[in-house]
ZAMAR-953780 format. One record per atom (N, C-alpha, C): residue number from 1; residue in one letter; x, y, z. Coordinates in pm, 1 decimal, padded with zeros to 6 digits. Example, Ala and Ser with C-alpha at 12.3 -4.5 7.8 and 13.67 -1.06 7.14 Angstrom:
<sites>
SITE;1;A;01319.0;-00569.0;00780.0
SITE;1;A;01230.0;-00450.0;00780.0
SITE;1;A;01320.0;-00330.0;00780.0
SITE;2;S;01285.0;-00225.0;00708.0
SITE;2;S;01367.0;-00106.0;00714.0
SITE;2;S;01290.0;00003.0;00787.0
</sites>
This chain:
<sites>
SITE;1;X;-06226.8;-03672.9;-00399.7
SITE;1;X;-06228.5;-03753.4;-00279.4
SITE;1;X;-06312.5;-03681.1;-00175.1
SITE;2;X;-06394.2;-03755.1;-00102.5
SITE;2;X;-06483.0;-03698.5;-00002.1
SITE;2;X;-06414.8;-03697.8;00134.8
SITE;3;X;-06425.7;-03583.0;00207.2
SITE;3;X;-06373.9;-03571.1;00343.2
SITE;3;X;-06489.6;-03540.7;00435.9
SITE;4;X;-06493.4;-03608.3;00549.8
SITE;4;X;-06598.1;-03580.9;00646.9
SITE;4;X;-06571.8;-03445.6;00712.3
SITE;5;X;-06673.8;-03382.1;00769.9
SITE;5;X;-06653.4;-03254.1;00839.1
SITE;5;X;-06547.9;-03264.8;00948.3
SITE;6;X;-06540.0;-03378.9;01017.0
SITE;6;X;-06441.6;-03397.1;01122.6
SITE;6;X;-06299.1;-03395.5;01065.4
SITE;7;X;-06279.0;-03464.2;00950.3
SITE;7;X;-06148.4;-03467.2;00884.8
SITE;7;X;-06110.6;-03327.8;00838.0
SITE;8;X;-06208.0;-03253.8;00781.9
SITE;8;X;-06182.3;-03118.4;00734.4
SITE;8;X;-06143.0;-03028.5;00851.4
SITE;9;X;-06213.3;-03042.5;00968.4
SITE;9;X;-06179.3;-02961.1;01084.5
SITE;9;X;-06039.1;-02990.9;01132.9
SITE;10;X;-06000.7;-03120.3;01135.8
SITE;10;X;-05866.0;-03157.0;01177.8
SITE;10;X;-05762.6;-03101.7;01080.4
SITE;11;X;-05790.9;-03112.2;00950.6
SITE;11;X;-05698.8;-03060.1;00849.2
SITE;11;X;-05687.2;-02909.3;00860.9
SITE;12;X;-05800.6;-02840.9;00882.3
SITE;12;X;-05797.7;-02695.2;00896.5
SITE;12;X;-05721.3;-02655.1;01021.0
SITE;13;X;-05744.4;-02725.7;01130.5
SITE;13;X;-05673.2;-02693.9;01254.9
SITE;13;X;-05524.1;-02715.7;01236.5
SITE;14;X;-05485.4;-02824.3;01169.6
SITE;14;X;-05343.6;-02851.7;01146.0
SITE;14;X;-05282.9;-02742.6;01058.5
SITE;15;X;-05357.2;-02698.6;00958.4
SITE;15;X;-05308.0;-02592.7;00868.8
SITE;15;X;-05290.8;-02462.1;00945.6
SITE;16;X;-05385.9;-02430.7;01033.9
SITE;16;X;-05377.1;-02307.6;01112.5
SITE;16;X;-05257.4;-02313.5;01206.4
SITE;17;X;-05238.5;-02427.5;01273.4
SITE;17;X;-05124.4;-02442.9;01363.7
SITE;17;X;-04993.5;-02431.6;01286.2
SITE;18;X;-04985.2;-02494.6;01169.9
SITE;18;X;-04863.5;-02487.8;01087.8
SITE;18;X;-04837.8;-02343.7;01043.5
SITE;19;X;-04944.3;-02272.9;01005.2
SITE;19;X;-04929.2;-02133.6;00962.5
SITE;19;X;-04880.8;-02046.6;01078.2
SITE;20;X;-04938.0;-02065.7;01197.3
SITE;20;X;-04895.7;-01987.5;01314.5
SITE;20;X;-04749.5;-02017.7;01346.0
SITE;21;X;-04711.2;-02145.5;01342.7
SITE;21;X;-04572.6;-02182.0;01372.8
SITE;21;X;-04477.5;-02121.7;01270.0
SITE;22;X;-04516.1;-02129.3;01143.4
SITE;22;X;-04432.2;-02073.6;01037.5
SITE;22;X;-04420.8;-01922.0;01051.1
SITE;23;X;-04533.1;-01855.3;01078.3
SITE;23;X;-04532.4;-01710.4;01096.7
SITE;23;X;-04444.5;-01671.8;01215.4
SITE;24;X;-04457.0;-01746.3;01324.8
SITE;24;X;-04376.0;-01717.0;01443.3
SITE;24;X;-04227.8;-01732.4;01412.6
SITE;25;X;-04192.2;-01834.8;01334.4
SITE;25;X;-04049.8;-01853.0;01302.7
SITE;25;X;-03999.4;-01739.5;01213.9
SITE;26;X;-04083.6;-01689.8;01120.0
SITE;26;X;-04043.0;-01575.8;01037.2
SITE;26;X;-04027.7;-01449.8;01121.9
SITE;27;X;-04117.4;-01428.6;01216.6
SITE;27;X;-04109.5;-01310.8;01302.8
SITE;27;X;-03982.7;-01316.8;01387.1
SITE;28;X;-03954.4;-01434.0;01443.9
SITE;28;X;-03832.9;-01448.9;01525.0
SITE;28;X;-03709.3;-01429.4;01438.7
SITE;29;X;-03706.3;-01490.9;01320.0
SITE;29;X;-03590.9;-01475.1;01230.6
SITE;29;X;-03577.0;-01330.2;01187.5
SITE;30;X;-03689.7;-01264.7;01157.4
SITE;30;X;-03685.0;-01124.0;01117.2
SITE;30;X;-03634.0;-01036.0;01229.7
SITE;31;X;-03678.4;-01061.9;01350.8
SITE;31;X;-03631.1;-00983.3;01465.1
SITE;31;X;-03482.4;-01005.1;01486.1
SITE;32;X;-03435.4;-01128.1;01466.7
SITE;32;X;-03292.5;-01154.9;01481.0
SITE;32;X;-03213.7;-01080.2;01374.9
SITE;33;X;-03266.3;-01076.7;01252.3
SITE;33;X;-03197.9;-01006.1;01144.3
SITE;33;X;-03191.8;-00857.6;01174.3
SITE;34;X;-03302.7;-00798.2;01217.5
SITE;34;X;-03304.6;-00655.0;01249.9
SITE;34;X;-03208.0;-00627.9;01364.3
SITE;35;X;-03210.0;-00715.2;01466.9
SITE;35;X;-03120.1;-00697.8;01579.9
SITE;35;X;-02974.6;-00708.8;01535.3
SITE;36;X;-02946.4;-00807.1;01447.3
SITE;36;X;-02808.8;-00823.4;01398.4
SITE;36;X;-02766.5;-00700.0;01319.7
SITE;37;X;-02858.1;-00644.3;01238.6
SITE;37;X;-02823.6;-00525.4;01161.4
SITE;37;X;-02795.4;-00407.8;01253.1
SITE;38;X;-02876.0;-00391.4;01355.5
SITE;38;X;-02858.0;-00275.2;01441.8
SITE;38;X;-02733.2;-00288.9;01529.3
SITE;39;X;-02687.3;-00412.8;01552.3
SITE;39;X;-02567.9;-00433.0;01633.1
SITE;39;X;-02443.1;-00456.0;01548.4
SITE;40;X;-02456.2;-00447.0;01416.3
SITE;40;X;-02345.9;-00473.9;01326.0
SITE;40;X;-02239.1;-00365.9;01338.7
SITE;41;X;-02118.7;-00405.6;01373.1
SITE;41;X;-02008.7;-00309.6;01383.0
SITE;41;X;-01906.4;-00333.7;01273.4
SITE;42;X;-01936.1;-00422.0;01179.4
SITE;42;X;-01847.7;-00448.8;01067.8
SITE;42;X;-01892.3;-00374.0;00943.5
SITE;43;X;-01832.8;-00409.0;00832.3
SITE;43;X;-01859.0;-00340.4;00706.3
SITE;43;X;-01985.7;-00388.7;00636.8
SITE;44;X;-02033.4;-00509.7;00668.4
SITE;44;X;-02150.7;-00564.3;00601.3
SITE;44;X;-02269.4;-00470.2;00619.5
SITE;45;X;-02335.8;-00439.3;00509.6
SITE;45;X;-02451.4;-00351.6;00512.1
SITE;45;X;-02444.7;-00252.0;00398.4
SITE;46;X;-02534.3;-00155.1;00401.7
SITE;46;X;-02541.4;-00052.2;00297.6
SITE;46;X;-02503.0;00082.6;00355.7
SITE;47;X;-02434.5;00162.1;00274.7
SITE;47;X;-02372.9;00286.0;00320.0
SITE;47;X;-02395.4;00398.5;00219.9
SITE;48;X;-02403.7;00520.5;00271.2
SITE;48;X;-02399.8;00640.9;00188.2
SITE;48;X;-02260.2;00698.5;00206.8
SITE;49;X;-02182.8;00696.6;00099.2
SITE;49;X;-02042.1;00733.6;00106.0
SITE;49;X;-02018.3;00868.3;00037.1
SITE;50;X;-01922.8;00944.4;00089.1
SITE;50;X;-01878.2;01069.0;00026.9
SITE;50;X;-01733.6;01051.2;-00014.4
SITE;51;X;-01705.6;01075.5;-00142.7
SITE;51;X;-01570.6;01065.8;-00197.2
SITE;51;X;-01518.3;01208.0;-00214.9
SITE;52;X;-01400.4;01235.8;-00157.9
SITE;52;X;-01339.4;01368.3;-00166.9
SITE;52;X;-01208.5;01358.7;-00244.5
SITE;53;X;-01196.9;01440.8;-00348.4
SITE;53;X;-01077.9;01442.4;-00434.1
SITE;53;X;-00975.0;01540.2;-00378.0
SITE;54;X;-00848.9;01527.1;-00419.0
SITE;54;X;-00747.9;01622.7;-00374.7
SITE;54;X;-00787.9;01765.4;-00415.0
SITE;55;X;-00763.5;01863.2;-00326.6
SITE;55;X;-00805.9;02001.5;-00352.8
SITE;55;X;-00750.7;02057.9;-00483.8
SITE;56;X;-00629.2;02018.9;-00520.9
SITE;56;X;-00569.3;02074.8;-00641.7
SITE;56;X;-00643.7;02037.0;-00770.0
SITE;57;X;-00727.3;01932.7;-00765.4
SITE;57;X;-00806.1;01897.1;-00883.4
SITE;57;X;-00928.1;01987.3;-00900.1
SITE;58;X;-00974.0;02045.4;-00789.9
SITE;58;X;-01090.3;02132.9;-00797.0
SITE;58;X;-01220.3;02060.7;-00828.4
SITE;59;X;-01226.1;01930.4;-00805.7
SITE;59;X;-01346.7;01852.8;-00834.6
SITE;59;X;-01437.2;01849.7;-00712.4
SITE;60;X;-01567.9;01852.7;-00733.4
SITE;60;X;-01660.6;01845.3;-00619.7
SITE;60;X;-01664.0;01703.3;-00562.0
SITE;61;X;-01712.0;01692.5;-00439.5
SITE;61;X;-01731.2;01562.0;-00377.2
SITE;61;X;-01835.5;01483.2;-00455.5
SITE;62;X;-01826.7;01351.5;-00447.5
SITE;62;X;-01921.8;01262.3;-00513.9
SITE;62;X;-01983.9;01172.3;-00407.8
SITE;63;X;-02113.9;01149.3;-00417.5
SITE;63;X;-02183.8;01056.3;-00327.8
SITE;63;X;-02194.3;00919.8;-00395.6
SITE;64;X;-02186.6;00815.4;-00315.4
SITE;64;X;-02200.0;00678.1;-00364.0
SITE;64;X;-02288.2;00599.6;-00268.9
SITE;65;X;-02362.5;00505.8;-00324.4
SITE;65;X;-02434.4;00406.3;-00245.0
SITE;65;X;-02356.4;00277.0;-00259.5
SITE;66;X;-02315.6;00219.0;-00145.5
SITE;66;X;-02231.1;00100.0;-00147.7
SITE;66;X;-02290.6;-00004.6;-00054.6
SITE;67;X;-02296.6;-00128.9;-00102.2
SITE;67;X;-02342.5;-00240.3;-00019.0
SITE;67;X;-02234.9;-00347.8;-00014.4
SITE;68;X;-02198.8;-00386.4;00108.8
SITE;68;X;-02101.3;-00492.4;00132.8
SITE;68;X;-02178.2;-00614.3;00182.6
SITE;69;X;-02160.0;-00728.0;00115.3
SITE;69;X;-02235.8;-00849.1;00147.2
SITE;69;X;-02152.5;-00945.3;00232.1
SITE;70;X;-02223.0;-01033.6;00303.6
SITE;70;X;-02158.6;-01132.4;00391.5
SITE;70;X;-02059.1;-01221.4;00317.3
SITE;71;X;-02084.2;-01246.5;00188.7
SITE;71;X;-01998.5;-01339.3;00114.1
SITE;71;X;-01872.2;-01274.4;00057.6
SITE;72;X;-01846.3;-01147.1;00093.1
SITE;72;X;-01725.7;-01080.7;00046.6
SITE;72;X;-01740.3;-01010.2;-00087.1
SITE;73;X;-01862.6;-01002.5;-00139.4
SITE;73;X;-01885.6;-00926.7;-00261.9
SITE;73;X;-01942.2;-00790.0;-00226.0
SITE;74;X;-01940.8;-00699.7;-00322.6
SITE;74;X;-01993.2;-00564.9;-00299.5
SITE;74;X;-02047.6;-00507.5;-00429.4
SITE;75;X;-02134.5;-00408.1;-00415.6
SITE;75;X;-02190.6;-00334.8;-00528.4
SITE;75;X;-02191.0;-00187.2;-00491.5
SITE;76;X;-02156.8;-00101.7;-00589.2
SITE;76;X;-02152.5;00042.3;-00564.9
SITE;76;X;-02216.2;00115.8;-00682.8
SITE;77;X;-02286.0;00223.3;-00652.1
SITE;77;X;-02343.7;00310.7;-00754.3
SITE;77;X;-02308.5;00453.3;-00717.9
SITE;78;X;-02248.7;00524.1;-00812.7
SITE;78;X;-02203.9;00660.7;-00787.5
SITE;78;X;-02300.7;00763.1;-00842.8
SITE;79;X;-02304.1;00876.0;-00777.1
SITE;79;X;-02380.0;00992.1;-00823.5
SITE;79;X;-02324.7;01030.8;-00960.6
SITE;80;X;-02413.1;01067.7;-01052.5
SITE;80;X;-02368.1;01116.3;-01183.2
SITE;80;X;-02305.2;01008.7;-01267.2
SITE;81;X;-02375.5;00900.6;-01292.5
SITE;81;X;-02323.8;00789.8;-01371.4
SITE;81;X;-02307.6;00820.7;-01519.0
SITE;82;X;-02333.2;00945.9;-01557.6
SITE;82;X;-02314.2;00989.7;-01696.1
SITE;82;X;-02237.4;01121.4;-01691.7
SITE;83;X;-02133.2;01133.2;-01773.6
SITE;83;X;-02059.2;01258.9;-01782.0
SITE;83;X;-02074.4;01318.4;-01921.4
SITE;84;X;-02060.7;01451.3;-01930.2
SITE;84;X;-02079.9;01521.8;-02057.1
SITE;84;X;-01951.8;01528.0;-02140.4
SITE;85;X;-01837.7;01547.8;-02076.3
SITE;85;X;-01711.1;01562.8;-02148.7
SITE;85;X;-01605.6;01468.6;-02096.6
SITE;86;X;-01566.1;01368.4;-02167.3
SITE;86;X;-01634.2;01317.9;-02286.8
SITE;86;X;-01762.3;01245.8;-02246.1
SITE;87;X;-01858.4;01233.3;-02338.3
SITE;87;X;-01984.4;01164.9;-02304.8
SITE;87;X;-01956.0;01019.2;-02264.8
SITE;88;X;-01976.4;00989.0;-02137.1
SITE;88;X;-01943.3;00856.7;-02083.9
SITE;88;X;-02052.5;00810.1;-01988.5
SITE;89;X;-02083.7;00682.8;-01996.4
SITE;89;X;-02179.4;00620.1;-01905.4
SITE;89;X;-02102.0;00520.7;-01818.7
SITE;90;X;-02118.4;00531.2;-01685.7
SITE;90;X;-02053.0;00441.0;-01590.6
SITE;90;X;-02152.6;00335.6;-01544.6
SITE;91;X;-02111.2;00210.0;-01543.8
SITE;91;X;-02196.0;00104.6;-01488.5
SITE;91;X;-02191.1;00113.3;-01336.0
SITE;92;X;-02271.4;00033.1;-01270.1
SITE;92;X;-02253.9;00013.8;-01126.4
SITE;92;X;-02120.6;-00056.0;-01106.8
SITE;93;X;-02059.5;-00036.8;-00991.4
SITE;93;X;-01934.2;-00104.7;-00961.6
SITE;93;X;-01961.2;-00238.5;-00895.5
SITE;94;X;-01884.2;-00337.1;-00933.4
SITE;94;X;-01894.1;-00470.0;-00873.1
SITE;94;X;-01756.6;-00508.7;-00824.3
SITE;95;X;-01751.6;-00567.3;-00704.4
SITE;95;X;-01620.2;-00600.1;-00651.2
SITE;95;X;-01623.9;-00695.6;-00535.4
SITE;96;X;-01511.2;-00697.7;-00465.9
SITE;96;X;-01492.0;-00786.5;-00351.4
SITE;96;X;-01431.2;-00706.8;-00236.8
SITE;97;X;-01450.8;-00757.1;-00115.8
SITE;97;X;-01391.2;-00694.7;00002.4
SITE;97;X;-01350.8;-00804.3;00100.0
SITE;98;X;-01260.4;-00766.4;00191.9
SITE;98;X;-01212.2;-00863.3;00290.0
SITE;98;X;-01182.6;-00791.6;00421.6
SITE;99;X;-01223.3;-00854.1;00529.7
SITE;99;X;-01191.0;-00803.9;00663.5
SITE;99;X;-01042.3;-00828.3;00686.9
SITE;100;X;-00969.0;-00725.2;00729.2
SITE;100;X;-00825.2;-00738.8;00753.8
SITE;100;X;-00794.5;-00764.4;00900.5
SITE;101;X;-00842.6;-00675.6;00987.5
SITE;101;X;-00823.0;-00692.8;01131.8
SITE;101;X;-00912.9;-00594.6;01204.6
SITE;102;X;-00945.5;-00625.2;01326.4
SITE;102;X;-01032.6;-00543.3;01411.0
SITE;102;X;-01145.0;-00481.6;01328.3
SITE;103;X;-01142.4;-00351.9;01303.7
SITE;103;X;-01249.7;-00285.3;01229.4
SITE;103;X;-01203.2;-00237.8;01091.9
SITE;104;X;-01094.7;-00295.5;01039.4
SITE;104;X;-01038.0;-00252.1;00912.0
SITE;104;X;-01064.1;-00355.4;00802.3
SITE;105;X;-01103.8;-00306.5;00684.4
SITE;105;X;-01130.7;-00392.1;00569.0
SITE;105;X;-01071.3;-00328.6;00444.1
SITE;106;X;-01045.0;-00411.9;00343.1
SITE;106;X;-00995.4;-00365.1;00213.9
SITE;106;X;-01095.1;-00406.5;00106.1
SITE;107;X;-01095.4;-00333.4;-00004.5
SITE;107;X;-01186.8;-00365.6;-00112.3
SITE;107;X;-01123.5;-00333.9;-00247.8
SITE;108;X;-01178.2;-00397.0;-00352.8
SITE;108;X;-01146.6;-00367.2;-00492.2
SITE;108;X;-01277.7;-00370.7;-00568.9
SITE;109;X;-01300.6;-00269.4;-00652.6
SITE;109;X;-01424.6;-00262.2;-00729.2
SITE;109;X;-01392.8;-00217.0;-00871.2
SITE;110;X;-01472.0;-00264.4;-00967.3
SITE;110;X;-01450.7;-00232.8;-01107.7
SITE;110;X;-01580.9;-00182.6;-01169.4
SITE;111;X;-01571.2;-00070.3;-01240.3
SITE;111;X;-01683.0;-00012.7;-01315.5
SITE;111;X;-01649.3;-00024.6;-01464.4
SITE;112;X;-01748.6;-00044.7;-01549.7
SITE;112;X;-01727.1;-00039.2;-01694.6
SITE;112;X;-01771.6;00097.4;-01744.2
SITE;113;X;-01700.0;00150.7;-01842.2
SITE;113;X;-01733.7;00279.3;-01903.2
SITE;113;X;-01768.3;00255.6;-02049.1
SITE;114;X;-01870.3;00325.5;-02095.5
SITE;114;X;-01908.2;00313.4;-02236.2
SITE;114;X;-01945.4;00450.4;-02290.8
SITE;115;X;-01947.6;00459.8;-02423.7
SITE;115;X;-01994.5;00583.5;-02484.8
SITE;115;X;-02147.3;00578.9;-02488.4
SITE;116;X;-02208.0;00682.4;-02541.3
SITE;116;X;-02355.1;00690.2;-02539.9
SITE;116;X;-02420.6;00587.0;-02631.5
SITE;117;X;-02341.3;00521.6;-02716.4
SITE;117;X;-02394.0;00414.2;-02801.8
SITE;117;X;-02376.7;00277.5;-02737.6
SITE;118;X;-02315.7;00273.1;-02620.2
SITE;118;X;-02297.7;00146.5;-02549.2
SITE;118;X;-02167.1;00076.1;-02579.5
SITE;119;X;-02077.7;00139.3;-02653.8
SITE;119;X;-01947.9;00078.8;-02683.9
SITE;119;X;-01855.3;00092.7;-02563.7
SITE;120;X;-01787.7;-00016.6;-02526.6
SITE;120;X;-01693.9;-00015.0;-02414.7
SITE;120;X;-01579.6;00081.0;-02445.6
SITE;121;X;-01556.0;00176.1;-02355.1
SITE;121;X;-01446.1;00271.3;-02374.2
SITE;121;X;-01339.6;00257.5;-02266.3
SITE;122;X;-01369.5;00187.5;-02158.3
SITE;122;X;-01270.0;00171.5;-02053.4
SITE;122;X;-01328.1;00119.8;-01924.7
SITE;123;X;-01248.1;00136.1;-01818.9
SITE;123;X;-01284.7;00087.3;-01686.6
SITE;123;X;-01242.1;00189.4;-01581.9
SITE;124;X;-01307.9;00184.8;-01469.6
SITE;124;X;-01263.1;00257.4;-01352.1
SITE;124;X;-01237.8;00151.5;-01246.1
SITE;125;X;-01112.7;00140.0;-01203.2
SITE;125;X;-01075.4;00042.4;-01100.3
SITE;125;X;-01042.3;00119.6;-00973.6
SITE;126;X;-01107.1;00082.3;-00863.7
SITE;126;X;-01085.9;00151.1;-00736.4
SITE;126;X;-01058.2;00045.4;-00630.1
SITE;127;X;-00958.0;00075.8;-00545.6
SITE;127;X;-00927.9;-00013.3;-00433.9
SITE;127;X;-00887.0;00070.9;-00314.5
SITE;128;X;-00920.3;00021.4;-00196.8
SITE;128;X;-00892.0;00101.2;-00079.0
SITE;128;X;-00901.1;00023.5;00049.8
SITE;129;X;-00880.7;00096.1;00158.6
SITE;129;X;-00886.4;00040.0;00294.0
SITE;129;X;-00972.0;00132.4;00378.9
SITE;130;X;-01066.5;00074.1;00452.8
SITE;130;X;-01157.6;00149.8;00538.2
SITE;130;X;-01149.7;00100.1;00681.0
SITE;131;X;-01175.1;00191.2;00774.7
SITE;131;X;-01188.4;00155.3;00915.9
SITE;131;X;-01328.4;00194.4;00961.5
SITE;132;X;-01398.3;00099.2;01018.9
SITE;132;X;-01532.5;00123.4;01071.1
SITE;132;X;-01518.5;00180.6;01211.7
SITE;133;X;-01599.2;00281.8;01242.6
SITE;133;X;-01594.1;00347.1;01374.1
SITE;133;X;-01635.2;00250.8;01484.9
SITE;134;X;-01607.4;00289.9;01607.9
SITE;134;X;-01644.1;00210.5;01725.5
SITE;134;X;-01794.8;00184.7;01728.9
SITE;135;X;-01875.0;00282.6;01688.6
SITE;135;X;-02020.9;00266.3;01689.8
SITE;135;X;-02069.0;00172.0;01580.6
SITE;136;X;-01988.0;00154.8;01474.7
SITE;136;X;-02028.4;00071.3;01362.6
SITE;136;X;-02115.0;00144.2;01261.4
SITE;137;X;-02135.0;00273.6;01279.8
SITE;137;X;-02224.9;00348.4;01191.9
SITE;137;X;-02154.6;00441.6;01095.0
SITE;138;X;-02021.5;00448.7;01100.1
SITE;138;X;-01945.4;00530.9;01006.5
SITE;138;X;-01819.6;00453.9;00966.3
SITE;139;X;-01766.8;00488.6;00850.3
SITE;139;X;-01632.5;00442.6;00817.2
SITE;139;X;-01559.2;00553.3;00744.1
SITE;140;X;-01426.8;00543.9;00744.6
SITE;140;X;-01345.5;00636.4;00667.0
SITE;140;X;-01221.5;00563.6;00619.6
SITE;141;X;-01156.6;00623.2;00520.0
SITE;141;X;-01036.7;00561.8;00466.8
SITE;141;X;-00991.3;00631.4;00340.6
SITE;142;X;-00902.6;00565.7;00269.8
SITE;142;X;-00852.3;00619.4;00144.0
SITE;142;X;-00867.6;00514.2;00035.1
SITE;143;X;-00878.7;00562.7;-00086.8
SITE;143;X;-00891.0;00474.5;-00202.3
SITE;143;X;-00800.2;00524.8;-00312.9
SITE;144;X;-00757.2;00432.9;-00396.7
SITE;144;X;-00675.5;00464.6;-00512.7
SITE;144;X;-00757.5;00428.1;-00635.5
SITE;145;X;-00785.9;00526.3;-00720.7
SITE;145;X;-00868.9;00506.0;-00839.4
SITE;145;X;-00784.1;00517.9;-00965.3
SITE;146;X;-00808.1;00427.8;-01060.1
SITE;146;X;-00739.3;00431.8;-01188.6
SITE;146;X;-00842.6;00431.3;-01300.1
SITE;147;X;-00827.6;00524.2;-01392.0
SITE;147;X;-00907.9;00527.6;-01514.0
SITE;147;X;-00828.6;00452.3;-01620.2
SITE;148;X;-00889.0;00346.8;-01675.4
SITE;148;X;-00821.2;00260.6;-01772.6
SITE;148;X;-00891.4;00269.9;-01907.4
SITE;149;X;-00816.2;00254.2;-02016.2
SITE;149;X;-00880.6;00247.6;-02146.6
SITE;149;X;-00935.8;00106.4;-02166.6
SITE;150;X;-00994.6;00079.4;-02283.5
SITE;150;X;-01057.9;-00050.3;-02309.6
SITE;150;X;-00957.0;-00165.6;-02308.9
SITE;151;X;-00827.2;-00135.4;-02325.5
SITE;151;X;-00722.8;-00237.5;-02320.3
SITE;151;X;-00656.4;-00244.6;-02182.6
SITE;152;X;-00716.6;-00179.4;-02083.5
SITE;152;X;-00670.1;-00176.9;-01943.7
SITE;152;X;-00540.5;-00099.3;-01923.1
SITE;153;X;-00508.3;-00008.7;-02014.7
SITE;153;X;-00392.3;00079.0;-01997.7
SITE;153;X;-00433.7;00197.0;-01909.0
SITE;154;X;-00352.1;00228.4;-01806.2
SITE;154;X;-00383.9;00336.3;-01713.0
SITE;154;X;-00373.7;00471.3;-01784.1
SITE;155;X;-00483.1;00549.1;-01778.7
SITE;155;X;-00486.6;00682.6;-01837.4
SITE;155;X;-00469.3;00791.3;-01732.2
SITE;156;X;-00517.5;00762.8;-01610.3
SITE;156;X;-00516.1;00861.8;-01503.0
SITE;156;X;-00533.7;00788.1;-01371.6
SITE;157;X;-00472.9;00837.9;-01265.3
SITE;157;X;-00493.2;00778.6;-01132.7
SITE;157;X;-00497.9;00889.3;-01028.9
SITE;158;X;-00565.6;00861.1;-00919.4
SITE;158;X;-00579.7;00959.5;-00813.0
SITE;158;X;-00609.6;00888.4;-00681.2
SITE;159;X;-00559.8;00944.6;-00571.0
SITE;159;X;-00594.8;00894.9;-00438.4
SITE;159;X;-00702.1;00986.2;-00381.6
SITE;160;X;-00805.7;00926.6;-00324.1
SITE;160;X;-00918.2;01002.3;-00268.0
SITE;160;X;-00940.3;00960.8;-00123.9
SITE;161;X;-01016.1;01040.6;-00051.4
SITE;161;X;-01058.4;01001.8;00083.4
SITE;161;X;-01206.9;00968.2;00079.1
SITE;162;X;-01246.3;00879.9;00167.8
SITE;162;X;-01384.4;00833.4;00173.1
SITE;162;X;-01435.2;00842.0;00315.9
SITE;163;X;-01557.4;00887.6;00331.6
SITE;163;X;-01628.5;00880.5;00458.7
SITE;163;X;-01767.6;00827.4;00428.0
SITE;164;X;-01826.2;00756.1;00522.6
SITE;164;X;-01958.2;00698.2;00495.7
SITE;164;X;-02038.3;00685.5;00623.5
SITE;165;X;-02169.3;00684.7;00605.2
SITE;165;X;-02263.9;00660.3;00714.0
SITE;165;X;-02348.4;00539.9;00675.9
SITE;166;X;-02366.7;00451.8;00773.7
SITE;166;X;-02448.9;00333.4;00751.5
SITE;166;X;-02593.5;00374.6;00725.3
SITE;167;X;-02656.8;00309.0;00630.2
SITE;167;X;-02799.8;00328.6;00606.3
SITE;167;X;-02871.3;00237.4;00705.7
SITE;168;X;-02954.5;00295.8;00789.3
SITE;168;X;-03020.7;00221.4;00896.9
SITE;168;X;-03167.8;00197.6;00863.7
SITE;169;X;-03220.1;00092.4;00919.4
SITE;169;X;-03361.8;00059.7;00904.5
SITE;169;X;-03445.6;00167.9;00971.3
SITE;170;X;-03540.1;00222.7;00897.6
SITE;170;X;-03634.9;00319.7;00953.1
SITE;170;X;-03775.2;00267.6;00926.7
SITE;171;X;-03846.7;00239.4;01030.9
SITE;171;X;-03983.0;00189.8;01015.5
SITE;171;X;-04075.1;00304.0;00975.2
SITE;172;X;-04178.5;00273.2;00897.9
SITE;172;X;-04271.6;00379.6;00853.7
SITE;172;X;-04346.5;00441.2;00968.8
</sites>
């Protein structure tokens, strides 16, 4: 189909205006998202967490990366997802969380455990309660962890403490 130069100029101008409007709306939406993230005082967001075991166990602290989503779901990945004795591979943890009151939330997360051949050997179930600081950039609380066999029978349980710092946007 043939278009006159005038029609092409009008179409190009309309396309440029639409592109500018669309770009402006993305910039405004992006700025709102960044602003919402920086003002977030709830649990939603990504965190670097430190898990501390009872001193009598003599176990070192473990770091975790945890993300809490707006829809009440969460994902967690722990440092050292493979252990030597017994040889075990831990999946990422998947779970749910819920705001309880003010700055307090509860969560439950489940990890799958397998041997080095990929056979399911058990689960790690963790649940706890956290309080987000007044600034919204830290949380702390306690969690109860259970090591389960493949039939969900409890093999071991322990209460741990958790502290975390929010992962913040850093521009290059």
